[in-house]
N, CA, C and O atoms as CSV, one atom per row, in Angstrom:
chain,resi,resn,atom,element,x,y,z
A,1,UNK,N,N,156.792,156.760,56.509
A,1,UNK,CA,C,155.793,156.683,57.556
A,1,UNK,C,C,156.381,157.321,58.807
A,1,UNK,O,O,157.471,156.954,59.245
A,2,UNK,N,N,155.674,158.254,59.366
A,2,UNK,CA,C,156.143,158.978,60.533
A,2,UNK,C,C,155.583,158.335,61.795
A,2,UNK,O,O,154.374,158.135,61.904
A,3,UNK,N,N,156.462,158.008,62.755
A,3,UNK,CA,C,155.996,157.391,63.996
A,3,UNK,C,C,155.833,158.462,65.064
A,3,UNK,O,O,156.592,159.430,65.114
A,4,UNK,N,N,154.852,158.278,65.899
A,4,UNK,CA,C,154.616,159.222,66.987
A,4,UNK,C,C,155.182,158.664,68.284
A,4,UNK,O,O,155.536,157.488,68.358
A,5,UNK,N,N,155.265,159.509,69.303
A,5,UNK,CA,C,155.788,159.071,70.590
A,5,UNK,C,C,154.829,158.139,71.306
A,5,UNK,O,O,155.259,157.372,72.168
A,6,UNK,N,N,153.539,158.179,70.977
A,6,UNK,CA,C,152.541,157.341,71.636
A,6,UNK,C,C,152.426,155.967,70.987
A,6,UNK,O,O,151.691,155.113,71.485
A,7,UNK,N,N,153.126,155.740,69.900
A,7,UNK,CA,C,153.078,154.459,69.209
A,7,UNK,C,C,153.909,153.445,69.996
A,7,UNK,O,O,155.117,153.630,70.148
A,8,UNK,N,N,153.276,152.364,70.504
A,8,UNK,CA,C,153.971,151.384,71.323
A,8,UNK,C,C,154.246,150.093,70.555
A,8,UNK,O,O,154.037,148.996,71.072
A,9,UNK,N,N,154.710,150.236,69.332
A,9,UNK,CA,C,155.149,149.057,68.601
A,9,UNK,C,C,156.450,148.575,69.223
A,9,UNK,O,O,157.108,149.349,69.919
A,10,UNK,N,N,156.844,147.329,69.000
A,10,UNK,CA,C,158.078,146.835,69.626
A,10,UNK,C,C,159.302,147.691,69.340
A,10,UNK,O,O,160.184,147.801,70.192
A,11,UNK,N,N,159.375,148.291,68.174
A,11,UNK,CA,C,160.539,149.112,67.864
A,11,UNK,C,C,160.517,150.429,68.629
A,11,UNK,O,O,161.574,150.965,68.963
A,12,UNK,N,N,159.320,150.964,68.913
A,12,UNK,CA,C,159.211,152.263,69.554
A,12,UNK,C,C,158.983,152.177,71.056
A,12,UNK,O,O,159.060,153.197,71.741
A,13,UNK,N,N,158.706,151.001,71.585
A,13,UNK,CA,C,158.418,150.854,73.009
A,13,UNK,C,C,159.697,150.982,73.832
A,13,UNK,O,O,160.775,150.609,73.368
A,14,UNK,N,N,159.584,151.507,75.049
A,14,UNK,CA,C,160.755,151.544,75.924
A,14,UNK,C,C,161.246,150.138,76.234
A,14,UNK,O,O,160.481,149.176,76.158
A,15,UNK,N,N,162.510,150.022,76.579
A,15,UNK,CA,C,163.129,148.704,76.772
A,15,UNK,C,C,162.419,147.877,77.834
A,15,UNK,O,O,162.280,146.666,77.661
A,16,UNK,N,N,161.966,148.483,78.922
A,16,UNK,CA,C,161.313,147.740,79.987
A,16,UNK,C,C,159.912,147.289,79.650
A,16,UNK,O,O,159.420,146.332,80.249
A,17,UNK,N,N,159.251,147.943,78.714
A,17,UNK,CA,C,157.860,147.619,78.378
A,17,UNK,C,C,157.738,146.862,77.073
A,17,UNK,O,O,156.625,146.520,76.674
A,18,UNK,N,N,158.812,146.594,76.408
A,18,UNK,CA,C,158.748,145.974,75.094
A,18,UNK,C,C,158.111,144.585,75.156
A,18,UNK,O,O,157.300,144.250,74.293
A,19,UNK,N,N,158.459,143.766,76.161
A,19,UNK,CA,C,157.948,142.406,76.250
A,19,UNK,C,C,156.840,142.255,77.282
A,19,UNK,O,O,156.335,141.148,77.466
A,20,UNK,N,N,156.451,143.310,77.952
A,20,UNK,CA,C,155.502,143.203,79.053
A,20,UNK,C,C,154.051,143.386,78.641
A,20,UNK,O,O,153.178,142.827,79.305
A,21,UNK,N,N,153.745,144.119,77.611
A,21,UNK,CA,C,152.359,144.415,77.250
A,21,UNK,C,C,151.681,143.193,76.639
A,21,UNK,O,O,152.221,142.570,75.724
A,22,UNK,N,N,150.488,142.850,77.151
A,22,UNK,CA,C,149.749,141.699,76.629
A,22,UNK,C,C,148.513,142.090,75.849
A,22,UNK,O,O,147.978,141.272,75.100
A,23,UNK,N,N,148.046,143.312,76.003
A,23,UNK,CA,C,146.817,143.808,75.372
A,23,UNK,C,C,145.578,143.072,75.860
A,23,UNK,O,O,144.554,143.080,75.177
A,24,UNK,N,N,145.648,142.436,77.026
A,24,UNK,CA,C,144.491,141.799,77.634
A,24,UNK,C,C,143.875,142.796,78.629
A,24,UNK,O,O,144.606,143.496,79.329
A,25,UNK,N,N,142.549,142.862,78.695
A,25,UNK,CA,C,141.927,143.885,79.547
A,25,UNK,C,C,142.212,143.723,81.033
A,25,UNK,O,O,142.400,144.732,81.712
A,26,UNK,N,N,142.253,142.534,81.564
A,26,UNK,CA,C,142.441,142.363,82.995
A,26,UNK,C,C,143.847,141.981,83.400
A,26,UNK,O,O,144.190,142.029,84.581
A,27,UNK,N,N,144.667,141.599,82.426
A,27,UNK,CA,C,146.019,141.133,82.715
A,27,UNK,C,C,147.009,141.911,81.847
A,27,UNK,O,O,147.330,141.475,80.742
A,28,UNK,N,N,147.488,143.036,82.325
A,28,UNK,CA,C,148.333,143.879,81.478
A,28,UNK,C,C,149.764,143.379,81.294
A,28,UNK,O,O,150.426,143.784,80.339
A,29,UNK,N,N,150.268,142.505,82.186
A,29,UNK,CA,C,151.639,142.017,82.048
A,29,UNK,C,C,151.654,140.506,81.908
A,29,UNK,O,O,150.712,139.823,82.309
A,30,UNK,N,N,152.735,139.992,81.334
A,30,UNK,CA,C,152.865,138.550,81.176
A,30,UNK,C,C,153.031,137.856,82.511
A,30,UNK,O,O,152.604,136.712,82.670
A,31,UNK,N,N,153.643,138.525,83.472
A,31,UNK,CA,C,153.769,137.935,84.805
A,31,UNK,C,C,152.379,137.680,85.385
A,31,UNK,O,O,152.156,136.642,86.009
A,32,UNK,N,N,151.451,138.600,85.193
A,32,UNK,CA,C,150.083,138.402,85.647
A,32,UNK,C,C,149.391,137.250,84.945
A,32,UNK,O,O,148.630,136.503,85.562
A,33,UNK,N,N,149.656,137.108,83.655
A,33,UNK,CA,C,149.079,135.994,82.887
A,33,UNK,C,C,149.595,134.663,83.433
A,33,UNK,O,O,148.825,133.722,83.625
A,34,UNK,N,N,150.901,134.591,83.680
A,34,UNK,CA,C,151.480,133.347,84.201
A,34,UNK,C,C,150.925,133.005,85.575
A,34,UNK,O,O,150.623,131.842,85.845
A,35,UNK,N,N,150.784,134.008,86.456
A,35,UNK,CA,C,150.216,133.756,87.779
A,35,UNK,C,C,148.765,133.317,87.679
A,35,UNK,O,O,148.335,132.443,88.431
A,36,UNK,N,N,148.001,133.907,86.764
A,36,UNK,CA,C,146.607,133.518,86.578
A,36,UNK,C,C,146.498,132.074,86.094
A,36,UNK,O,O,145.679,131.311,86.608
A,37,UNK,N,N,147.305,131.694,85.121
A,37,UNK,CA,C,147.266,130.328,84.590
A,37,UNK,C,C,147.689,129.329,85.662
A,37,UNK,O,O,147.049,128.292,85.832
A,38,UNK,N,N,148.764,129.637,86.385
A,38,UNK,CA,C,149.228,128.740,87.433
A,38,UNK,C,C,148.200,128.619,88.551
A,38,UNK,O,O,147.953,127.522,89.052
A,39,UNK,N,N,147.599,129.744,88.944
A,39,UNK,CA,C,146.558,129.718,89.974
A,39,UNK,C,C,145.335,128.929,89.536
A,39,UNK,O,O,144.742,128.205,90.336
A,40,UNK,N,N,144.955,129.065,88.276
A,40,UNK,CA,C,143.824,128.296,87.757
A,40,UNK,C,C,144.126,126.800,87.771
A,40,UNK,O,O,143.260,125.991,88.106
A,41,UNK,N,N,145.342,126.436,87.409
A,41,UNK,CA,C,145.741,125.032,87.434
A,41,UNK,C,C,145.670,124.471,88.853
A,41,UNK,O,O,145.134,123.384,89.065
A,42,UNK,N,N,146.204,125.204,89.817
A,42,UNK,CA,C,146.169,124.764,91.215
A,42,UNK,C,C,144.726,124.635,91.700
A,42,UNK,O,O,144.394,123.687,92.412
A,43,UNK,N,N,143.874,125.579,91.322
A,43,UNK,CA,C,142.465,125.517,91.715
A,43,UNK,C,C,141.802,124.261,91.171
A,43,UNK,O,O,141.081,123.590,91.909
A,44,UNK,N,N,142.025,123.919,89.896
A,44,UNK,CA,C,141.430,122.723,89.306
A,44,UNK,C,C,141.943,121.458,89.976
A,44,UNK,O,O,141.176,120.525,90.215
A,45,UNK,N,N,143.238,121.421,90.281
A,45,UNK,CA,C,143.785,120.239,90.948
A,45,UNK,C,C,143.151,120.078,92.327
A,45,UNK,O,O,142.798,118.964,92.714
A,46,UNK,N,N,143.001,121.165,93.067
A,46,UNK,CA,C,142.381,121.092,94.388
A,46,UNK,C,C,140.904,120.689,94.302
A,46,UNK,O,O,140.420,119.917,95.130
A,47,UNK,N,N,140.203,121.208,93.312
A,47,UNK,CA,C,138.799,120.815,93.125
A,47,UNK,C,C,138.684,119.332,92.771
A,47,UNK,O,O,137.814,118.638,93.298
A,48,UNK,N,N,139.541,118.847,91.895
A,48,UNK,CA,C,139.519,117.426,91.554
A,48,UNK,C,C,139.855,116.561,92.761
A,48,UNK,O,O,139.253,115.504,92.948
A,49,UNK,N,N,140.794,116.989,93.570
A,49,UNK,CA,C,141.147,116.256,94.778
A,49,UNK,C,C,139.972,116.238,95.762
A,49,UNK,O,O,139.664,115.198,96.346
A,50,UNK,N,N,139.325,117.376,95.942
A,50,UNK,CA,C,138.195,117.442,96.869
A,50,UNK,C,C,137.029,116.565,96.388
A,50,UNK,O,O,136.409,115.862,97.186
A,51,UNK,N,N,136.737,116.608,95.098
A,51,UNK,CA,C,135.653,115.792,94.574
A,51,UNK,C,C,135.982,114.302,94.644
A,51,UNK,O,O,135.106,113.482,94.921
A,52,UNK,N,N,137.225,113.959,94.397
A,52,UNK,CA,C,137.645,112.554,94.496
A,52,UNK,C,C,137.487,112.048,95.920
A,52,UNK,O,O,137.008,110.936,96.143
A,53,UNK,N,N,137.890,112.862,96.875
A,53,UNK,CA,C,137.789,112.442,98.276
A,53,UNK,C,C,136.338,112.388,98.745
A,53,UNK,O,O,135.989,111.533,99.558
A,54,UNK,N,N,135.483,113.290,98.244
A,54,UNK,CA,C,134.101,113.279,98.713
A,54,UNK,C,C,133.258,112.166,98.102
A,54,UNK,O,O,132.292,111.722,98.723
A,55,UNK,N,N,133.599,111.706,96.903
A,55,UNK,CA,C,132.818,110.652,96.251
A,55,UNK,C,C,133.443,109.265,96.347
A,55,UNK,O,O,132.919,108.325,95.749
A,56,UNK,N,N,134.522,109.106,97.065
A,56,UNK,CA,C,135.137,107.776,97.170
A,56,UNK,C,C,134.836,107.127,98.504
A,56,UNK,O,O,135.276,106.005,98.757
């Protein structure tokens, strides 16, 4: 099987990009995924806090 230069399998990917690609349309790097998840968690905690304070 002949590999091309455009093939980004883990064996053929450059060292810096080997672990970074997520194949997600809006979040191309894992750092972005982690920031999105952490930001979503903080948003939910703040919303729960605001709702708790407004209904108590």
